[in-house]
N, C-alpha and C positions, 0 to 999 in steps of 0.2 A: 504494500500500500504506500503510495507516494505521500510526501509531506502535505500536498494540497488536499488530498482526499482525507488524510488524517485530521486536518484542521476543520474541513467541512463536516466531518462526522463527530467533531467534539462539541458536546453540549455547552461547555464553557465558552468556546469561540462563538457559537451561534448566539448565545445569550448576550455577549458583548456586541455582536453585530446588530442585533435587534434593538438593544439599548441605544447604540449609536444612531440608528435610524430614528428612534423616537425623539432623542435629544435634538437631532438635526431638524426634524419637523417642527418641534416646539420653538427652536431658535428662529426658524424661517417665519413661522406665524407671528412671533413677537416682533421680528424686524418689520414685517409687513404692517402690523398694527401701528407701531411707532412711526414708521415712515409716512403712512397714510394720515395719521393724526397731525404730524408736523406740516405736511403739505397743505392740509385743509386749514390749519391755523394760519399759515403764511398767506394763503389766498384771501382770508378774511381780515388780514392785517392785525392779528392778535399776537402780542409779544409773547415770546417763550423764553424759558431759562429761569434760573434762580437768582438773577441779579437783583430782583426786588427785595430779597432778604436784607440787603445792605441799606435800603432806603428807610426814611423815617416812617414809623407806623402811623402816627397821628391819631391813635385812639387809646383810651384809658382801659385798664383792666381792674375790675373791682376788688380782686383778691389776689395777692401775690406774696410769695415768700422771698422774692428778690426785690431789690430796689428797682422800680420801673416807673416810667412816665411816658406820656404820649410822644415825647421827643426821641425815644429810643427806637431802635431798628425793628423791622419785622422779625429778624432772627431772634432777638431777645424776647419779643412777644411770644414766639413759638416756644422758647425755653421756659417762659413763665407758665404757659399752658401745659407743657409736658411735666413740669415739676408739680403743678397742681394735680394732674392726673395720677402721678406716681404717689403723691402724699396720701390722697384719699384711698387709693387702691391698697397700699401697704397697710394703712390703718384698718381698713375694712377686712383685709385678709386675716389680720391678727384677731380681731373681735369675732369674725365669723368662725374661725377655727375653734376658739375657746367656747363659744356658744354651741357650735355643732357637736363638740365632744361631750359637753354637759347634757345637752338634749338627747344625744344618741345613747348615752349611758342611762339617762333617765327613762327612756322608752323601755329599757329592760329591767327597770326597778320592780321589786316585789311589792312596793307601795302602790296601791291602786290609784291614788290621787296623782302621784308623781307621774306614773306611766300614762294616765289618760291626758294629763296636761301636756306632756311631751308629744303625744300623738296628735292632739288638737293643734298644737303649734305647727308641727310638720305639715299636716294636711292643709292647714290654713294658708301658710305663707307660700307653699309650693304651687298652689292652685290659683293664686291671684297674680296677674301680670306685674312684673317689676315696675314698669312705667307708672302704673296706677298706684302702686305702693309709694313710689317716690313723690307723686303728686299729693297723696294723702299725708305723708310725713311733712311735706313743705306747708300744706294747709294747716296742719296741727300746730306746727311751730309758729306760723303766722297768727294763730289765734291765742297765743300766750299773752299774758299781761304786758302792758307797756313798761318801759324802764322805771317810771315813777312808782308803779305798784308791783314790780317784779318780785317774786318770792326769793328769799335767800335760802336756797336748798341746803347748803353747807356754809360755814363761815366764809364770807367774801366770794361766794359762788352764786351767781344770779342767772335765772332763766327768764328771758323776755322775748318779745317778738323781734328784737334786734339781734338775737343770738344768745350765746352763752358767754357770760363774762366771768373771768377767773383772774386771780392774782398772779403776777409775774415778778421775777427778780428786778429790783430797781436798777441795778448796775450789773447787767449780765456779763459784760466784758471782763470785769475784775474777778469773776468766778470761774474763769477758764481753767485754772489748775484743779478746782473741785470737780468740774465736769470731766476733765481728762482722767482724774482719779476714779470717778464713777465708771467710766468706760473701761479702765484697767481692772477695776473690781469685778465688773461683769465678765470680762474676758477670763480672769483668773477663776471665777466661779464655774464657767463653762468647762475650762480645762480640768478643774477639780472633779466635776461630775463625770467626765470621761475617764479620768484616772481611777476614780472610786468604782466605776462600773467594771473596768478591766480587772481591778484588784479583787472585786467580789467574784467575778467569773473565774479567776485563776485560783484564788485561795479559799473562796467561800466565806471570807470574813467581811462583815458589813462595815461601813464607815459613816459617821454622822454627816452626810453630805449636805442636808438641808440647813442645819444650824451653821456649819462652816461657810457655806455659800452665802447665807444671809449676812454673816459677819463680814465677809469680804465685800459684798455689794454695799452694805451700809457703813461699815467701819472705815473702808479706804477713803471715800470722799469726806467723811467726817474728820478723819485725821488731816487730810489736805486742807480742809476748811479751817481747822484750828491752827494749823501751822502757818497758813497764809495770812491769818489775822484780819480777814475781810469781814466787816460787820454785815449781818444778814438783814437787808431792807427789802421789803416787798412793796411792789407797786400795786395797790389794791384798787379795784373799781369802786368809784363813788358816784352816787346819783347826782347829776348836775344838769338842770334844765330838763329837756326832753330826752336825754340820753345819759350814758355813763361816761365818766372821765377816768382815765388810767386803766391799768390792767390789760389783759389780753382778751381777744374776742374770737369765738368760733361762730362764724356767720351762719345764718339760717340755711343758706344754700349748701354749705359744706356739711352741716349737721344732718340735713334731710338726706343728702346723698350717702353719707357715711352710715347712718342708721338703716336706711333702705337697703343698701347693698349688703350690709352685714347680716341683717335679720333674714333677708331673702335667701342668701347663699347658705346661711347656717342651717336652714331646713334641709337642704340637699346634703350638706356635710353630715348632719345627724343621721340620715339614713345610711350613708356610707360607713359611718362609725358603727352603727348598729349591725349592719351586715358583716363587717369585719370581725366584730366580737362573736357573732353567731357562727362564723366560719371556724373558730377555734373549738376543737372537741371539748365537750363538757367534762371529760375525764381530767383535763388539765386543771379545771377549777376544783374538782374533788381531790386531786392529788395535792394541790396547794393547801386546801383546808385540812387535809390529813396530816400535813407537815406542821400544822399549828399556826399557819398564817391567817391573819384577819382578812375579811372579804375585800377591804380596801387595798391591802397589800397584794392579794391575789390578782386583783384587777390591774394594779400598777406594775407589778413585777413579772407577772406570768401572762395574763390575757392580752393586754394592750401591746406589749412588744411583739407578740406573734400576730396579732390582728393588723399591725402596721403593714405587713407584707401584702395584705389584701386591701388596705385602706389607701395607700399612697397612690397607686395608678389612677383610680377615679378621682382622688382628691386633686390631682394635677389638673384635670379637666375643669373642676370647679374654680380653682385659682385663675385659670385662663378665662373662664366665663366671667368671673367677677371683674377682672381687669378690663375686658372688652365691654362689659355692661356699664362700666363707668362712663362710657361715651353718651349714655342717656342723660348725663348732667346738663346737657344743653336745654332739656325740657324744663328745668327749674332755675336756669340762669347761672349755674356755677361755671366760672371761666376755665374750663378744662381745655385740652388740646383741640378737641373738635370745635368748640366755641370760638377759640382764637383763630383757628384755621378758616372757619367760615367767614369771620369778619375780614380777615386778610384777603381771602379770595374775592369777596364782594367789592373791596376797595381797589384791588389791583387788577381784577379780571383774569388772573392767572389761576384758574380753577384746577387745571390739570396738575400743575406743580404742587398746589396746596393739598390736593387729594393724594398725590404720590408721596408727599412727606408724611401725611397721616398714616397711609398704608405701611410705609417703611418703618415708622416708629412703632406702630402696634405689632408689626412682624418681629422686630428686634426684641421688644418686651416679651412677647409670647415665646419666642425661641429661647430667651434667657431663662424664663420660668421653667420651660420644658427641660432644658439642659440640666438645671439644678435639681429638679424633682426626679429626673431619670437617674442622675448620679446618686441621689439619696436612696432611690429604690434599689439600685444595684448594690449599694452598701448594705441594705437590709436583707437582700436575698440570701437564701441558703447556699453555701458552698458545696457543690457536688463534685465527685470524682468518678 
């Protein structure tokens, strides 16, 4: 048999050939679409390219973590929108995960009231469209009392139709060493937790991880604060006229989007957690109880670690859905990436470029989440030989 015949009869070679044909066809279709679009835009005298990103934006953004004004460029406006999207997405992922785990475990509780409440929660939030929930949350926050009569839920924490007002550090810049110490304490606590788990798996001896980690997280910044000698002054919100003066603000738009995304996604995560726990054989629970472990310890040390192998893959999809669902922020006026992009496209007329930027950003975010979660899933998987 000649080399040519051997190659033609090779399944691997044929697979490469067919994949090359598909990729070539896709590239040709893409080239045709791009070329056709550019030709039509040129015929109509529509400007193309991303040069507009360097021009002055000329519009304000109501909420920004960066210093921004209408005199800044479109590029900075896009950065503000992207940062707003990432902020609400990350915060909602954390709250949705905590709520989802609690509700998912609650559905399996032997307590009738806890189990029924968790079931009602899941069936309610999963069967009402997210957009409608966001509008309801925004309407509820808009019906809160005015700043003059806003209730003080906790000391210096006010809920009003202008948002949530909370105290902040009066001179945050001088507390940088304390904040760095807090970050170092959290990092040390995470390392300690991993070390204690490996030690328990190797030797079987437990370690007081919770107490030690709490001491690191709280004691390290406290020591830095005392050594730095910076007095702690809080900028507290005070009623002044028709609004508050001082303190920080969580706007109604951010709060509605944050609570809406978190509560809606938590319903799906709860079912994922419940199915993951049910996938672990009941004999594992009986074995843990036979060893003298308490039910809480059985759940934390035996059931959840095994259930994670079932939970993580569908959980990835929920994190991706939450991030993409944050684009519904435009319905309640939160200035996310979609809102800023729409405004930029309307002002410049370069809709194709604005849409391309949005697609590229969401693609990168989604791929980053998928990459991390896939790495974590591989880390949890059983090693087989």
